[in-house]
C-alpha positions as CSV (number, residue, x, y, z in Angstrom):
1,X,-8.2,-19.8,23.0
2,X,-8.2,-18.4,19.4
3,X,-7.4,-15.0,20.7
4,X,-4.5,-16.3,22.8
5,X,-3.1,-18.1,19.8
6,X,-3.3,-14.9,17.7
7,X,-1.5,-12.9,20.5
8,X,1.1,-15.5,20.8
9,X,1.8,-15.5,16.9
10,X,2.0,-11.6,17.0
11,X,4.4,-11.6,20.0
12,X,6.6,-14.2,18.2
13,X,6.7,-12.1,14.9
14,X,7.6,-9.0,17.0
15,X,10.4,-10.8,18.8
16,X,11.9,-12.0,15.4
17,X,11.8,-8.5,14.0
18,X,13.2,-6.9,17.0
19,X,16.2,-9.3,16.8
20,X,17.2,-7.4,13.7
21,X,17.0,-4.1,15.4
22,X,13.7,-3.1,13.7
23,X,10.1,-3.2,14.8
24,X,7.0,-3.8,12.8
25,X,5.2,-0.6,11.9
26,X,1.7,-0.6,13.1
27,X,0.8,1.2,9.7
28,X,2.4,-1.6,7.7
29,X,0.7,-4.9,8.0
30,X,1.8,-8.0,6.0
31,X,1.2,-7.6,2.2
32,X,0.9,-10.3,-0.1
33,X,3.2,-10.3,-3.3
34,X,1.0,-12.8,-5.1
35,X,-2.4,-11.8,-6.5
36,X,-4.6,-14.4,-7.9
37,X,-3.5,-16.2,-11.1
38,X,-1.7,-12.9,-12.5
39,X,1.8,-11.6,-12.1
40,X,0.6,-8.2,-11.2
41,X,3.3,-6.3,-9.4
42,X,6.3,-8.2,-11.1
43,X,8.5,-7.6,-13.9
44,X,11.8,-8.8,-15.4
45,X,15.2,-7.2,-14.9
46,X,15.3,-5.6,-18.2
47,X,11.7,-5.5,-19.3
48,X,8.4,-4.3,-17.5
49,X,6.9,-7.7,-18.5
50,X,7.5,-10.8,-16.5
51,X,9.2,-13.8,-18.5
52,X,6.6,-16.3,-19.9
53,X,8.4,-19.0,-18.1
54,X,6.9,-17.9,-14.7
55,X,3.4,-19.2,-14.1
56,X,0.9,-19.1,-11.2
57,X,-1.6,-22.1,-10.4
58,X,-3.6,-22.0,-7.2
59,X,-1.4,-19.7,-5.5
60,X,1.8,-21.4,-6.5
61,X,4.3,-19.4,-8.4
62,X,6.7,-21.7,-10.6
63,X,9.6,-21.0,-13.0
64,X,8.9,-23.9,-15.4
65,X,11.4,-22.8,-18.2
66,X,14.2,-20.3,-18.2
67,X,13.0,-16.8,-19.2
68,X,14.9,-14.6,-16.6
69,X,14.5,-13.5,-13.2
70,X,11.3,-12.2,-11.6
71,X,11.5,-8.8,-10.0
72,X,9.0,-6.8,-7.9
73,X,7.8,-3.4,-9.3
74,X,8.1,-1.9,-5.9
75,X,11.2,-1.2,-3.9
76,X,11.6,-1.9,-0.1
77,X,13.8,-0.5,2.4
78,X,13.9,-2.3,6.0
79,X,11.6,-5.1,5.7
80,X,10.6,-8.6,6.8
81,X,9.9,-11.1,3.9
82,X,8.2,-14.4,4.4
83,X,7.8,-17.2,1.8
84,X,7.8,-20.8,1.1
85,X,9.9,-22.6,-1.6
86,X,10.4,-25.9,-3.1
87,X,13.1,-26.8,-5.5
88,X,13.5,-29.7,-8.1
89,X,16.2,-32.3,-7.8
90,X,19.6,-30.9,-8.4
91,X,18.2,-27.5,-8.4
92,X,19.5,-24.0,-7.6
93,X,17.6,-20.7,-7.2
94,X,17.5,-17.8,-4.7
95,X,16.0,-14.7,-3.4
96,X,17.8,-11.4,-3.8
97,X,16.9,-8.4,-2.0
98,X,17.5,-4.6,-2.3
99,X,18.4,-5.0,-6.0
100,X,18.8,-1.9,-8.0
101,X,17.7,-2.1,-11.7
102,X,20.5,0.1,-12.7
103,X,23.1,-2.1,-11.3
104,X,23.1,-4.8,-13.8
105,X,22.4,-8.4,-12.8
106,X,20.6,-9.0,-9.5
107,X,23.7,-10.4,-7.8
108,X,25.8,-7.1,-8.4
109,X,23.8,-5.2,-6.1
110,X,21.5,-7.5,-4.0
111,X,22.6,-10.2,-1.5
112,X,21.0,-13.6,-1.9
113,X,19.2,-16.2,0.2
114,X,20.5,-19.2,-1.5
115,X,17.8,-22.0,-2.5
116,X,19.4,-25.3,-3.3
117,X,19.0,-29.2,-3.3
118,X,21.7,-29.7,-0.8
119,X,21.9,-33.4,-1.7
120,X,22.3,-33.2,-5.4
121,X,23.0,-29.7,-6.8
122,X,26.4,-29.1,-8.3
123,X,26.9,-26.0,-6.0
124,X,26.4,-27.9,-2.7
125,X,30.1,-28.4,-1.7
126,X,30.8,-25.1,-0.1
127,X,29.0,-24.4,3.0
128,X,28.2,-20.8,2.2
129,X,26.5,-21.9,-1.0
130,X,24.1,-24.3,0.7
131,X,20.3,-23.6,1.2
132,X,19.6,-20.8,3.6
133,X,23.1,-19.2,3.2
134,X,24.0,-15.6,2.5
135,X,25.4,-16.7,-0.8
136,X,29.0,-16.8,-0.9
137,X,29.3,-14.8,2.4
138,X,27.9,-16.7,5.3
139,X,27.1,-20.4,5.7
140,X,24.0,-21.5,7.4
141,X,24.7,-22.3,11.2
142,X,22.7,-25.4,11.0
143,X,21.1,-27.7,8.5
144,X,17.4,-27.2,8.5
145,X,16.4,-27.7,4.7
146,X,13.9,-30.4,3.9
147,X,14.2,-32.9,1.1
148,X,13.6,-32.1,-2.4
149,X,10.0,-31.9,-3.3
150,X,9.0,-30.6,0.1
151,X,8.1,-27.0,1.0
152,X,10.4,-24.9,3.0
153,X,9.6,-21.8,5.0
154,X,12.0,-18.9,4.5
155,X,12.2,-15.6,6.3
156,X,14.5,-12.7,5.6
157,X,14.9,-9.7,7.9
158,X,16.8,-6.7,6.8
159,X,17.3,-3.5,9.0
160,X,19.9,-1.1,7.8
161,X,22.4,-3.7,6.5
162,X,21.9,-6.1,9.5
163,X,20.6,-9.3,8.0
164,X,18.9,-12.4,9.3
165,X,17.9,-15.5,7.3
166,X,15.5,-18.0,8.9
167,X,14.9,-21.5,7.3
168,X,12.1,-23.7,8.6
169,X,11.7,-21.9,11.9
170,X,15.5,-21.6,12.8
171,X,17.7,-18.6,12.4
172,X,20.6,-19.7,10.2
173,X,22.4,-16.3,9.3
174,X,22.8,-13.2,11.5
175,X,25.3,-10.7,10.1
176,X,25.7,-6.9,9.7
177,X,26.9,-6.3,6.2
178,X,27.8,-2.7,6.9
179,X,30.2,-3.7,9.9
180,X,33.8,-4.1,9.5
181,X,33.3,-7.9,9.6
182,X,30.6,-7.7,7.0
183,X,32.8,-5.6,4.7
184,X,35.7,-8.0,5.1
185,X,33.4,-10.9,4.2
186,X,32.4,-9.0,1.2
187,X,36.0,-8.2,0.2
188,X,37.0,-12.0,0.2
189,X,33.8,-13.2,-1.8
190,X,32.8,-13.1,-5.4
191,X,31.4,-9.7,-4.9
192,X,34.7,-7.9,-4.1
193,X,34.7,-6.0,-7.2
194,X,31.1,-5.3,-7.3
195,X,31.2,-1.7,-6.1
196,X,27.4,-1.3,-5.5
197,X,26.9,-4.8,-3.8
198,X,24.9,-4.2,-0.6
199,X,25.0,-0.6,-0.8
200,X,21.4,0.6,-1.4
201,X,19.0,1.7,1.4
202,X,16.0,0.5,-0.8
203,X,15.7,-2.1,-3.6
204,X,13.6,-4.8,-5.2
205,X,13.0,-8.4,-4.3
206,X,14.1,-10.8,-7.2
207,X,13.3,-14.4,-7.5
208,X,16.2,-16.1,-9.3
209,X,15.8,-18.0,-12.7
210,X,18.8,-20.5,-12.5
211,X,17.4,-22.7,-15.2
212,X,15.8,-25.2,-12.7
213,X,12.1,-25.6,-11.8
214,X,11.5,-23.8,-8.6
215,X,8.2,-23.0,-6.9
216,X,7.0,-20.3,-4.5
217,X,4.0,-19.6,-2.5
218,X,2.6,-17.5,0.4
219,X,5.1,-14.6,-0.4
220,X,4.4,-11.7,1.8
221,X,6.3,-8.7,3.0
222,X,6.0,-5.9,5.6
223,X,8.0,-2.7,6.3
224,X,10.0,-2.3,9.4
225,X,11.0,0.8,11.6
226,X,14.6,1.1,12.8
227,X,14.7,1.4,16.6
């Protein structure tokens, strides 16, 4: 039975990855981005040292006070990222991807998986600003976010510039930012004048410090091969 369950999980993961036009590399297993109680492998946008407001306790990474975004040391190309997040009441945060350090603030180069308290946050009114959205570009196709204080499971799949956002087991965003439709979305967004937005083939993962308490756990990533 255990072998059957493992096979089912592996098959499901492969299907999810293939829907973005990529397949998991046999040589690239899941890699955890959290290690023990230290922030090894992470930095700030403008410093090689993580901000002191980020802490790890029993595998849970939390921004307890505002000291800047948390950034991976490594860059990633095509990838599948899985993590769990929990936001405080009225809170706002996000996960940026393919961020380039030379490009300024994270939002100037990297698209964002929005993290939000959909019931109480100030930025809840616009559908493409709600939890799970591709921020300011694509609204989630369905509301799958859990109430404040509960853990949510997020998955981000990027292959080329074809992007999928999954929230609590449901795909909520599916768009190709390199397509004519994707470029049109960008041209009518806050990023219209950000010339390097969604342009890099590789970049860093960034956890946003938006001034609210936010927690992450079980952060893992794996490389994908374009099919």
